[in-house]
C-alpha positions in Angstrom: -4.8 5.9 22.8 -3.9 8.7 25.2 -6.0 7.2 28.0 -3.9 4.1 28.4 -1.1 3.7 31.0 2.4 2.5 30.9 1.5 -0.4 33.1 -1.3 -1.5 30.7 1.1 -1.5 27.8 3.7 -3.5 29.8 1.0 -6.1 30.4 0.1 -6.3 26.7 3.8 -6.6 25.7 4.7 -9.1 28.5 7.5 -7.0 29.9 8.8 -5.9 33.3 8.2 -2.2 33.9 10.8 0.0 35.4 8.7 3.1 36.1 5.3 4.4 37.2 2.6 2.0 36.0 0.0 4.8 36.2 1.9 7.1 33.8 -0.2 7.9 30.7 1.3 6.5 27.5 0.6 7.7 24.0 1.7 6.2 20.7 3.9 3.2 20.1 6.6 3.9 17.5 9.6 2.2 16.0 11.4 5.3 14.8 13.1 7.4 17.5 12.6 10.5 15.3 8.8 10.3 15.8 8.9 10.1 19.6 7.1 12.8 21.6 6.6 13.1 25.3 4.7 10.0 26.6 5.3 7.9 23.5 6.7 4.3 23.7 9.7 3.6 21.5 10.3 0.0 20.4 14.1 -0.5 20.4 14.4 -2.9 17.5 17.7 -4.3 16.2 18.2 -4.0 12.5 21.0 -4.9 10.0 22.5 -1.4 10.2 21.3 0.1 13.4 20.3 -0.9 16.9 17.4 1.0 18.4 18.9 0.7 21.8 21.4 3.3 20.7 18.6 5.9 20.8 17.0 4.9 24.1 18.8 7.6 26.2 17.7 10.3 23.7 14.1 9.0 23.8 14.1 9.1 27.6 15.5 12.6 27.7 12.6 13.7 25.5 10.1 12.4 27.9 9.3 9.2 26.1 9.5 5.6 27.2 11.2 2.6 25.6 10.8 -1.2 25.1 14.2 -2.7 25.5 15.8 -6.1 25.6 18.2 -5.7 28.6 18.5 -4.3 32.1 20.5 -1.3 33.2 18.3 1.5 32.0 16.8 4.2 34.2 13.1 4.5 34.9 10.9 4.6 31.9 11.6 1.3 30.2 9.8 -2.0 29.7 12.3 -4.8 29.7 11.6 -7.9 27.5 13.7 -10.7 26.1 13.1 -9.6 22.5 11.4 -6.3 21.5 10.2 -7.5 18.2 8.5 -10.6 19.6 7.1 -8.5 22.3 5.6 -6.2 19.7 3.9 -9.1 18.0 2.6 -10.4 21.3 1.2 -7.0 22.2 -0.5 -6.7 18.8 -2.2 -10.0 19.3 -3.3 -9.1 22.8 -4.6 -5.7 21.5 -6.5 -7.4 18.7 -8.2 -9.8 21.2 -9.6 -6.8 23.1 -10.8 -4.8 20.1 -14.5 -4.2 19.6 -13.9 -2.9 16.0 -14.7 -4.8 12.9 -11.4 -5.4 11.2 -11.1 -5.3 7.4 -7.9 -6.9 6.2 -6.7 -5.9 2.7 -4.0 -7.3 0.4 -3.4 -7.6 -3.3 -0.7 -7.3 -6.0 -2.1 -3.9 -7.1 -4.4 -1.3 -5.7 -4.4 -2.2 -2.0 -3.4 1.2 -0.7 -5.8 3.1 -3.0 -8.6 0.7 -2.0 -7.8 1.3 1.7 -8.0 5.0 1.2 -11.3 4.7 -0.8 -12.8 2.6 2.0 -11.8 5.2 4.5 -13.2 8.0 2.4 -16.4 6.1 1.9 -17.1 5.2 5.5 -15.8 8.3 7.3 -18.6 10.5 8.5 -20.8 7.5 8.8 -18.7 5.3 11.1 -15.7 5.8 13.2 -12.9 4.5 10.9 -9.2 4.0 11.5 -6.7 2.6 9.0 -3.1 1.6 8.5 -0.8 4.6 8.4 1.6 5.3 5.5 3.0 2.0 4.3 2.6 0.2 7.6 1.7 -3.1 6.1 4.5 -5.5 7.3 5.7 -7.3 10.4 6.6 -4.1 12.1 4.0 -1.6 10.7 1.0 -3.9 11.2 1.5 -4.5 14.9 2.1 -0.8 15.4 -1.2 0.0 13.8 -3.0 -2.5 16.1 -1.3 -1.1 19.2 -2.2 2.5 18.2 -5.8 1.8 17.4 -8.2 3.8 19.6 -10.7 1.9 21.6 -13.7 3.6 20.0 -13.0 2.8 16.3 -16.0 0.9 14.8 -14.0 -0.2 11.7 -10.3 -0.8 11.4 -8.9 -1.1 7.9 -5.5 -2.9 7.9 -3.4 -3.2 4.8 -1.0 -6.2 4.5 1.7 -6.7 2.0 3.9 -9.7 1.2 6.7 -10.8 -1.0 7.3 -14.3 0.4 5.0 -17.3 1.1 3.9 -17.4 4.7 4.0 -13.6 5.3 0.2 -13.1 5.0 -0.5 -16.1 7.3 1.7 -14.5 9.9 0.3 -11.0 9.5 -3.2 -12.5 9.4 -2.6 -14.3 12.7 -2.2 -10.8 14.3 -5.0 -9.0 12.4 -7.6 -11.8 12.4 -9.8 -9.9 10.0 -13.6 -10.1 10.1 -13.6 -9.2 6.4 -10.8 -9.7 3.9 -10.3 -8.0 0.6 -7.9 -9.3 -2.1 -7.8 -6.7 -4.8 -5.8 -8.6 -7.4 -3.4 -11.5 -8.2 -0.7 -10.0 -10.3 2.9 -10.3 -11.3 4.6 -8.6 -8.4 7.5 -10.1 -6.5 8.0 -12.9 -9.1 11.5 -13.3 -7.9 10.1 -15.2 -4.9 7.3 -17.2 -6.6 7.4 -19.9 -9.2 4.3 -18.7 -11.0 1.0 -16.9 -10.7 -0.6 -19.8 -9.0 2.0 -19.6 -6.2 1.1 -15.9 -5.7 -2.6 -16.8 -5.5 -1.8 -19.5 -3.0 0.1 -16.9 -0.9 -2.7 -14.4 -1.1 -5.2 -17.0 0.1 -3.3 -17.2 3.4 -5.1 -14.1 4.5 -8.5 -15.6 3.7 -7.5 -18.6 5.9 -6.7 -16.2 8.7 -10.1 -14.5 8.5 -12.6 -15.0 11.3 -14.7 -18.1 10.5 -18.1 -17.1 8.9 -16.7 -13.7 8.2 -16.7 -12.2 4.8 -14.4 -11.5 1.8 -14.3 -9.5 -1.4 -12.2 -11.3 -4.1 -11.6 -11.0 -7.9 -13.9 -13.2 -10.0 -12.3 -16.3 -11.5 -9.8 -17.1 -8.8 -10.4 -20.7 -7.7 -7.7 -20.8 -5.0 -9.2 -17.7 -3.3 -12.7 -19.2 -3.6 -11.5 -22.5 -2.1 -9.9 -20.7 0.9 -13.0 -18.7 1.5 -15.1 -21.8 1.5 -12.8 -23.4 4.0 -13.6 -20.6 6.4 -17.3 -20.5 5.5 -17.0 -16.9 4.5 -19.6 -14.8 2.7 -18.1 -14.0 -0.7 -18.5 -11.0 -3.0 -16.7 -11.4 -6.3 -15.6 -8.4 -8.4 -15.2 -8.3 -12.2 -16.9 -9.3 -15.4 -19.3 -12.2 -14.5 -19.0 -11.5 -10.8 -21.3 -10.2 -8.2 -20.0 -6.6 -8.7 -18.8 -5.3 -12.0 -18.1 -2.1 -14.0 -20.2 -1.2 -17.0 -17.7 1.1 -18.8 -18.9 4.0 -21.0 -17.6 7.3 -22.2 -18.3 8.9 -18.9 -16.1 6.5 -16.9 -18.5 3.7 -15.9 -21.3 2.6 -13.7 -20.9 0.4 -10.6 -23.2 -2.6 -10.9 -25.5 -4.1 -9.6 -26.1 -0.8 -7.8 -26.4 1.2 -11.0 -24.3 4.0 -9.6 -22.1 6.2 -11.7 -18.5 6.2 -10.5 -17.0 9.7 -10.3 -13.6 9.8 -8.7 -10.9 12.4 -8.4 -8.2 9.8 -9.3 -8.3 8.8 -13.0 -8.1 5.4 -14.7 -10.1 2.3 -15.1 -7.9 0.5 -12.5 -9.0 3.0 -9.9 -12.6 2.6 -10.8 -12.0 -1.2 -10.2 -10.4 -0.3 -6.9 -13.6 1.6 -6.1 -15.7 -1.5 -6.8 -13.7 -3.5 -4.2 -14.1 -0.6 -1.7 -17.9 -0.4 -2.3 -18.3 -4.1 -1.9 -16.4 -3.9 1.4 -18.6 -1.0 2.6 -21.7 -2.9 1.7 -20.4 -5.9 3.7 -19.8 -3.6 6.7 -23.4 -2.5 6.4 -23.0 1.0 5.1 -25.2 2.6 2.4 -23.3 2.1 -0.9 -24.6 5.3 -2.6 -23.4 7.5 0.3 -20.1 5.7 0.4 -19.5 6.4 -3.3 -20.2 10.1 -2.7 -17.5 10.1 0.0 -15.0 8.3 -2.2 -15.2 11.1 -4.8 -13.2 13.3 -2.4 -10.1 11.1 -2.5 -7.5 12.8 -4.6 -4.7 10.3 -4.4 -1.5 10.0 -2.3 2.0 11.1 -3.2 3.5 8.4 -5.2 0.2 6.5 -5.6 -1.9 8.0 -8.3 -1.9 11.7 -7.4 -2.3 14.0 -10.4 -0.5 17.4 -10.0 -0.2 20.5 -12.1 3.6 21.1 -12.0 6.0 23.7 -13.1 5.5 25.4 -16.5 2.0 23.9 -17.0 3.2 20.2 -16.9 0.7 17.7 -15.6 2.3 14.9 -13.5 0.8 11.5 -12.8 2.8 10.5 -9.7 3.1 6.7 -9.4 6.6 6.8 -8.1 6.1 4.7 -5.0 6.1 1.3 -6.6 5.8 -0.7 -9.8 5.2 -4.1 -11.2 4.3 -5.1 -14.8 0.5 -5.1 -14.4 0.4 -1.7 -12.5 2.7 -0.1 -15.0 0.7 -1.3 -18.0 -2.5 0.1 -16.3 -0.8 3.5 -15.6 0.4 3.7 -19.2 -3.2 3.2 -20.3 -4.3 5.9 -17.9 -1.6 8.3 -19.3 -3.0 7.7 -22.8 -6.2 9.5 -21.8 -4.4 12.6 -20.7 -4.3 15.8 -22.8 -1.2 17.3 -24.4 1.9 15.6 -25.5 2.7 12.5 -23.4 5.9 11.5 -21.7 6.9 8.8 -19.2 9.7 8.3 -16.8 9.8 4.6 -15.9 12.0 3.2 -13.3 12.9 -0.5 -13.3 10.5 -3.0 -11.7 12.4 -5.0 -9.1 11.9 -8.4 -7.5 10.8 -10.0 -10.8 13.4 -12.8 -10.9 14.6 -14.5 -14.0 11.8 -13.1 -16.2 12.6 -9.5 -15.3 14.0 -8.4 -18.6 11.2 -10.1 -20.5 8.6 -8.3 -18.4 10.3 -5.0 -19.0 10.2 -5.7 -22.7 6.4 -6.3 -22.4 6.0 -2.8 -20.9 8.1 -1.3 -23.7 6.0 -3.0 -26.3 2.9 -1.4 -24.9 4.6 2.0 -24.4 5.6 2.0 -28.1 1.9 2.0 -29.1 0.9 5.2 -27.2 2.6 7.9 -29.4 4.7 9.2 -26.6 6.8 12.3 -27.2 9.5 11.1 -24.8 10.4 8.1 -22.7 13.0 8.1 -20.0 14.0 4.6 -18.7 15.9 4.3 -15.4 17.8 1.2 -14.4 19.7 -1.7 -15.9 16.7 -4.0 -16.7 15.0 -1.3 -18.8 18.3 -0.7 -20.6 18.6 -4.4 -21.3 15.0 -4.6 -22.4 15.5 -1.6 -24.8 18.5 -3.3 -26.4 16.6 -6.6 -26.7 13.5 -4.9 -28.2 15.4 -3.1 -30.9 12.6 -4.0 -33.4 10.1 -1.7 -31.8 8.9 1.3 -33.9 9.0 4.4 -31.6 8.1 6.9 -34.3 9.2 10.4 -33.1 9.5 9.4 -29.5 12.7 10.6 -27.8 14.2 7.8 -25.7 16.9 8.0 -23.1 18.2 5.3 -20.8 19.4 6.6 -17.4 21.5 4.9 -14.8 19.7 6.4 -11.8 17.2 8.9 -10.6 19.6 11.8 -10.6 20.4 11.4 -14.3 16.7 11.1 -15.0 16.1 14.5 -13.3 18.7 16.1 -15.6 17.1 14.5 -18.6 13.5 15.3 -17.8 14.1 18.9 -16.9 15.7 19.4 -20.3 13.0 17.4 -22.2 9.7 18.4 -20.7 7.6 21.2 -22.3 4.7 23.3 -21.2 1.4 21.4 -21.6 3.0 17.9 -21.4 1.4 15.1 -19.3 4.0 12.9 -17.7 3.8 9.6 -15.9 6.5 8.8 -13.3 6.5 5.2 -12.2 9.0 2.8 -10.8 9.9 0.6 -7.8 10.3 2.6 -4.6 14.1 1.9 -4.3 14.7 3.6 -7.7 13.9 6.9 -6.0 11.8 8.5 -8.7 10.1 10.8 -6.1 13.1 13.0 -7.0 11.9 13.3 -10.6 8.4 14.2 -9.3 9.9 16.9 -7.1 11.8 18.3 -10.0 8.6 18.5 -12.1 6.2 19.9 -9.6 8.6 21.8 -7.4 9.7 20.8 -3.9 12.5 19.2 -2.0 
């Protein structure tokens, strides 16, 4: 939004401007390292750092800052609380948007579905979407504030790991169309059971504009009930739903459109993601066949399904950004369809609560059926699961339990061979992107 002024932003944020209200203002950012001339830096206070420590540097670079106290030179907007001002600004910006907002959440597949929607609609409509992993209480409002005024469709991803988060994010996004890709076993540490997760996901449906629309998995009564409360048009996805996949040896056909799905990202779970994306495109009013053609160009993102030919002819399925039991099982099934000898580097799945080791055992039970040549397990929960599941028959699979990503790098570089296909998947905090870098080359 390069055409907006500092005074306009101060009004959205509810602050007192010390500076020229007519000065043009660019992006709104929360990381001082991303500031360029004319950008507005939100000085947030975190557990380890206080953004106010970087305000002088930001101002010296020609940027501006949203701060919580007086005493700064010209170029700041003063508010009582920068975080609350950020939320206020996002709500005010949403109220002025002419875009149709598509809100997207789910235990698995939300980022890939977001990117598939973008690939499908781009070239037909002016589409903007969440950047990177900006799907939380800071990232979402930044996306709203940075949305241009001429976007026709805005796709906003929203994540959660506690009850109430999607209600809060939804109050800012106010989606016209909501997509819930899945109800899975992520963040089980914070939820009593799957029903509790479904109830939390339904919060976003209850924040959807009344008489809007939604795309939800078939057979989810809590989601259906929330959609009915808001009088939403509903498209269900899955066997027995409004949209489904007819699988065959060539990958599958998207029904009821009778369109063959050809994607650059492999796996049945990604074809299912494509069904959600296609349903959303139809709900927006775009031609489904043309959108599917656009989706074929999406080749995955680093850490989220990208397949890369690495060093020494090794093929790497990079799923290093995140992991939960359902997504890990799906990725193991995807790996089983690759050529060559198969190997996997699995980092522990975090935020699973008391059942964590049991769920890691479940993954090992499935991995043991795939005929892997090697399996590297990273983290204490996988080590405990391996000890508990000592009855598993691994055949000739070489198994090693590693304490951290650095040890996994040493093991995998000694173990991998030319022609191998390797899955790398784990929770983001495990740091398995270092394993991917070692396999494909890079920093």
